[in-house]
C-alpha positions in Angstrom: 14.8 0.6 19.4 11.9 -2.2 18.2 9.0 0.5 18.6 10.9 3.0 16.2 11.4 0.1 13.4 7.9 -0.8 13.6 6.6 2.8 13.4 9.0 3.2 10.5 7.9 0.1 8.9 4.2 1.1 9.0 5.1 4.5 7.8 6.9 3.0 4.6 3.8 0.8 4.1 1.5 3.8 4.4 3.7 5.7 2.0 3.7 2.9 -0.9 0.1 2.4 -0.2 -0.8 6.0 -0.7 1.3 5.9 -4.0 -0.7 2.8 -5.2 -4.1 4.6 -4.4 -2.8 7.7 -6.1 -1.7 5.9 -9.4 -4.9 3.8 -9.2 -7.0 7.0 -9.2 -5.1 8.2 -12.1 -5.1 5.3 -14.3 -7.6 5.1 -17.1 -6.7 1.6 -18.1 -8.7 -1.3 -16.6 -5.8 -3.5 -16.8 -3.5 -1.2 -14.9 -6.2 -0.6 -12.1 -6.4 -4.4 -11.8 -2.8 -4.6 -11.3 -2.7 -1.7 -8.8 -5.5 -3.4 -6.8 -3.6 -6.8 -6.8 -0.2 -5.0 -5.5 -2.2 -2.9 -3.1 -4.0 -5.4 -1.3 -0.8 -7.2 0.7 0.1 -3.5 1.9 -3.2 -2.9 3.2 -3.4 -6.1 5.2 -0.2 -5.4 6.7 -1.1 -1.8 7.3 -4.4 -2.9 9.2 -2.3 -5.6 11.0 -4.6 -8.4 9.3 -1.7 -10.4 8.0 
C-alpha cells in the first residue's frame, strides 16, 4: 500500500511539474516566467528525490 501511495505522489508531482513547464514556455512576461521557475523548483527537487 505504501508503494502505491508513493507512486501516486510522484505521478502527482510530475503532473504539476509538466503543467508549470507548459505555462513557463507559453508565458511572454519575464515576471511570470520567474514566478514559474520559483514555484517549479521544489517540485523538481522532490521529483528527483533531492529534497
